[in-house]
Every structure is written in structure tokens, then in C-alpha cells.
C-alpha positions in Angstrom: 51.3 31.3 -2.6 54.0 32.1 0.3 53.1 34.4 2.9 54.9 37.7 3.3 56.9 36.7 6.3 57.2 32.8 5.6 61.3 32.6 5.4 62.9 30.0 3.1 65.6 28.7 5.0 68.9 27.0 3.7 71.6 25.4 6.1 75.2 25.6 4.6 77.0 22.6 5.8 75.5 23.2 9.4 77.6 26.1 10.2 75.8 29.1 8.3 72.0 29.5 8.1 70.6 31.9 5.3 67.2 33.0 5.6 65.4 34.5 2.5 61.9 36.5 2.6 60.0 36.2 -0.6 57.7 39.1 -0.6 55.2 40.6 -3.0 55.7 44.3 -3.9 54.3 46.8 -1.7 53.0 44.0 0.8 55.1 45.1 3.6 57.1 48.2 4.3 60.8 48.1 3.7 61.3 49.3 7.4 59.3 46.2 8.9 61.2 44.0 6.4 64.5 45.2 7.9 63.6 44.8 11.4 62.5 41.2 10.7 65.6 40.3 8.7 67.8 42.1 11.5 65.9 39.8 14.3 66.9 36.9 12.3 70.5 38.0 11.8 71.2 38.4 15.7 69.3 35.2 16.4 71.8 32.4 17.4 72.2 29.7 15.3 70.9 27.0 17.7 67.7 28.8 17.7 67.4 29.0 13.9 67.8 25.5 13.6 65.4 24.7 16.3 62.9 26.9 14.3 63.5 24.7 11.4 63.2 21.6 13.3 59.8 22.8 14.5 58.7 24.0 11.3 59.5 20.2 10.0 57.5 18.8 12.9 54.6 21.1 12.4 54.6 20.0 8.7 54.8 16.4 9.6 51.8 16.8 11.8 49.7 18.6 9.4 50.6 16.0 6.6 49.6 13.2 8.8 46.4 14.8 9.9 45.6 15.3 6.4 46.2 11.6 5.8 44.0 10.5 8.5 41.1 12.6 6.9 41.7 10.8 3.8 41.9 7.4 5.5 39.6 7.6 8.4 39.4 3.9 9.1 43.3 3.4 9.1 45.2 3.1 12.7 48.1 5.6 13.3 50.8 3.1 12.6 49.4 2.6 9.1 49.3 6.6 8.9 52.8 6.8 10.0 53.8 4.2 7.1 51.7 6.2 4.6 53.4 9.5 5.5 56.8 7.8 5.5 56.1 6.3 2.0 55.0 9.6 0.8 57.8 11.3 2.4 60.6 9.2 1.4 59.3 8.1 -1.9 58.9 4.6 -3.0 62.2 3.6 -3.8 63.6 5.1 -0.4 60.8 3.6 1.5 61.2 0.1 0.3 64.9 0.2 0.9 64.2 1.4 4.6 61.3 -0.6 5.3 61.0 -3.5 2.9 57.3 -3.4 2.4 54.5 -0.9 1.6 52.2 0.7 4.0 49.2 -1.4 3.0 51.3 -4.7 4.5 51.5 -2.9 8.1 48.7 -3.2 10.3 
């Protein structure tokens, strides 16, 4: 389920950022939604992009933390390789690194 103010952000050719706010009916007043949309419309592109990068970094940290909980005996380098394999998929991971995370220690 997506929270009321969790924006979905699209970048179009790195020149325009579209932000969509999925909301449940009656979840937030229309006036509050208009205020938030107005804030994002007035926000400079560089700040919108920085927010996207921050969200990505946060997601990566959360994913790696989850992997560390699943594999408590694995070192930080192996956690990174597990994250990269999951993030990139098997085919791209093997193309980029040539090996599986199990082979890195």
C-alpha cells in the first residue's frame, strides 16, 4: 500500500520531472493535496532530483539492512554483492562482475 503523500516520480529526458501523488479517496483534503502539489511544482529541478537520489540511497540502505538480518554471518562486502545481484538481476550482475556473490569474501 502506498502512503498518502508518497510521490511517484518520473524523469523525462533529465529535463522535466513529473510527480504523481496516488491517494485513497477521502484520505487527505483536496486543499492539503493542492498545497503539496504546489510545493513540488515550485521546487527547482535540482532539488527534485536530489530527493530522488536520497530516496534511492535510503532504499539501498534499507535493502542492505534487510540482507544483513537474513545473513547475519556475512561480511559487509558480501552484503553489497548480494544487494547488487538482487538489484541488477543475475544476467546483468554476471556481465558486470563475472561471478556470484557467494564467490566473493
